[in-house]
N, C-alpha and C positions, 0 to 999 in steps of 0.2 A: 512395444514396451511390455515387459513381463507382467502377467496378470496379477501377480501378488504384490506389485508395487502400486502405491497410491500417491497422487498429488493432493496435498492438503491446502485448501484455500480458506483463509479466515475472511469473514464478510463476503462469503461466496454466493449469496443469493440475490444480490442487486449491484448495480453500478459497475465499477471497475472489476470487482471480485467476480461478478457474474460473467463479465466479458472474458476474464481469464479462464473461468470454468468452461465456457463454451469453446474457447480456443484449445484448451487442453483436451477436451472431449474429441474435437476434430482430429487431434493428433494421436488419439487412441489411449489417452491416459485414464486410468481409473481415478475416481475423485472422492475426496472427503470434504464436505462443505460444512463449515462451522459459522453460525451467524445467530443474531438475536432471534428469539421466538417470534413467530408471526411475520417474518420478512420473506414470505414466499419460498421458504427453505425447501419444504417437501415438494412443492410444485416444480421448482427448478431442477431438483434431482430427478423427478419423474420424467421431465422433458428430456433431460440428458440421456437417461436410460432408454427412452423410447426412440430417440433419434440417432444414437451412436452405440456401437457394440462395446460398451464399457460398463463397469460397475460404478455406482454413485451412492454414497451413504451420507447421512446428515447427523449433525448434533446441534440442537438449539442451546445456545449458551451466551451468557453476557460476560465478555472478557474483561470488563472493568471490575468484576468481583474478585476478591482476593485469591480464592482458591481455583478460579476458572482455568488458568493456564495449565496447572497440574491436572485438573479434571479432564481437560482436552487430551493431554498427553496420555493419561491413564486409560481413557476410552480407546485410543488407538492401540495401545499396548495390550489391553485386555481382549480386544477383538482381533489381535494379530494383524493389524493393518500396518504394513511396512511402508513408511513414508520416505520416498526418495526425493521428493520436491516439496518444499515448504514455501508457500506464498503468503507472506504477512501483509494482507491488504486491509484488514479491519482498522478503521481509524475515524477520527472525528475532526471535521474542519470547522469553519465559522469565522465570524468577525464580530468584535465587540470593543467598546471602550473598557479598558481593563478595570478601572476603579469602579465602574458601574456593573460589571459582570458578577454573577454569583460565584460562590466558592465551588459549587458543583460544576459550573462551566469549565473552569480550569482543571479541576480534579479529573473529570472525564477524559479530557485530552491528554493529560499526563499519564493516567492509568492505561488508556487504550493505545495511544500512539507510541508510548515508551515502555511502560512496565510489562504489558502483555507480550509485546514483541520480543523484548529481551528474554523474558522467562521462557517463552516457547522455544526460542532458539537454544537456550541453555539446556532445556530438557531433551530436545531432539538430537542435538549434536552427537552425543555418545553413540546413539543407534545409527545415525546417518554415516558416521565415520567407518562403520563396519561394511558399508556398501561399496561396490566398485566405483560407482559414480553417484553423487548426490548434489542437490542444488537448493540454495536459499535465495529467494527474491523478496526484498523489502520494498514496499511502496512508500516512496518519499514524496518530495514536492519541489518545484522550483523555488518555493518559499524558503527552502533550507539554505539557500545561498544569500539570503538577505535578512536584515533586522527590520520587520515590517510593523509600523504603527497600526493599531487596531486588529492586528493578527499576531501580536507579540508572543502569546503562548503557543499558538499553532506553529508559527514559523520556527520557534525555538525547539519544539518537539521534533520537527522534521530535520532541523539542523543536527539534532542528536542522532536521528536515524542515519543521516548521511555519514557522519563521522564514526559512529559505531560500526556501520557496515564496512567502511574503509579499513578500520582497525581490525575487525574480525577477518576480513579478507587476508590481511597480512598474517594473522595468526594461523589461518587454515590453509595457507598457500601450498604447504607440502602434504596436504591430505587429499582425500577424494572429493571434498566438498568445495563447490564454487559458490561464492557469495556475491550478490550485486544489489544495487539500489536503483529503482526507476523513479525519475523525478519529473512527473508531468506538470503541466500548467493546469488551467481550469478544465474540469471534465464535467459534463452535464449529466450527473448521476441521479439527481432528484430536483425537485422544485427549488429547494434552497440553494443548491449549487448553481442551478440555472440562473437564478435571480442575481447571485454574486457575479457570474460571468457577464450577464446583461448590464449590470451596473457600470461596467467598464466600457460599454459601447463598442466602437470599432476595434479597439485594442483587445478587449475581451474575446471578441469573435475571432480576431486574427491569431491569438495565441492558444485558443481552445484546442484540446486534444480529443479525438474520437476514441471512445473506450475500446472498440474492437481492433482498430489499428494499433492502439497502445498495447493491447494484449499480445498481438502478433509480434510487434517490435520487442517487447519485454522478454518474451520467451526466446526469440531468435538470438538476442544479445546475451541472455543468460547462458544459453548453451554454448555460445562462443567464448565465454569467459570475460565479457565486459564487466567492469566493476561499477561504474557510474553511467547510467543511461539517461541522456537528455533528448527527448523526442522533438523533432522539428527544427528546421533551420532558423525560424524566427526566434524561438526560445534560446537557441545557442547564441544568436546575434545579440539579443537583449542581455544575456548573461555576460557576454564580452563587454558590452557597453557599460554595464554595471561595474565591471572590474576596473575599467579605465576612468570612470567618473569620480570626481572628488566626493568623499563620503557625505559632506554636508549637502551637496546638490542631490546626491542619490536619496538621502533621507527626506529631503524636501519633496522630491518627486513621488516617493513612495507614500508619504503621508497624504499628499494631495490626491493621489490615485486611489488609495485604499480607504480613504474617508468615504468614498462613494458607496462602499459596501454596507456602511451603517446609515446611509441616507443623510449625510451631512455635507 
């Protein structure tokens, strides 16, 4: 890949984002990592530079802040970083009883999972359309296909990402930009995510996705032009079962299962 091209990964210093950064580095991509301050950002970039023949630059930024998407775009433009791959990974998960959750809890998920993702894509598309080939990968979730009690806000934000990506794919079909969404199940990215997976017992372990395998699959399918990526046979099977199940039964099962994440 040309040296003056960069892959931009939001939330690129830990979890799924770090796995994507590592996989991109293995493939020879120069990297731009944007993440919250203090999340091993510089250490991750230094590791990548020392282990792979690539460039890696960082920007510590909180994408829930109003002006942050524009600030990230301007940082790339001002430094003449040509972004040909945008990986929108930064996001917030979690489980809560909605009426007992704080306003901040919902606001963070809406601002990060939806607003930041949409504005970044809007900012970068005009520049990416000038390139011979460009790619946008949004990190969604299997939750996008369901209305989930105790994860109502999170699931709704990921449903937005799914439908937004599909719609955008249609708009950009005749351009040089390919757009896709990756919809994993549980990924053990931190202690909180691990606890939520473990709360589901055998089912949680059965549907869990490995971040490194997820990154390889995501990039492979992105470059092949796949629009919606669902990793793993079990997840595809559960999605099919959900489609054919009566909605009342599906909701009863989901409520019973995801109540476990809040310890009830």
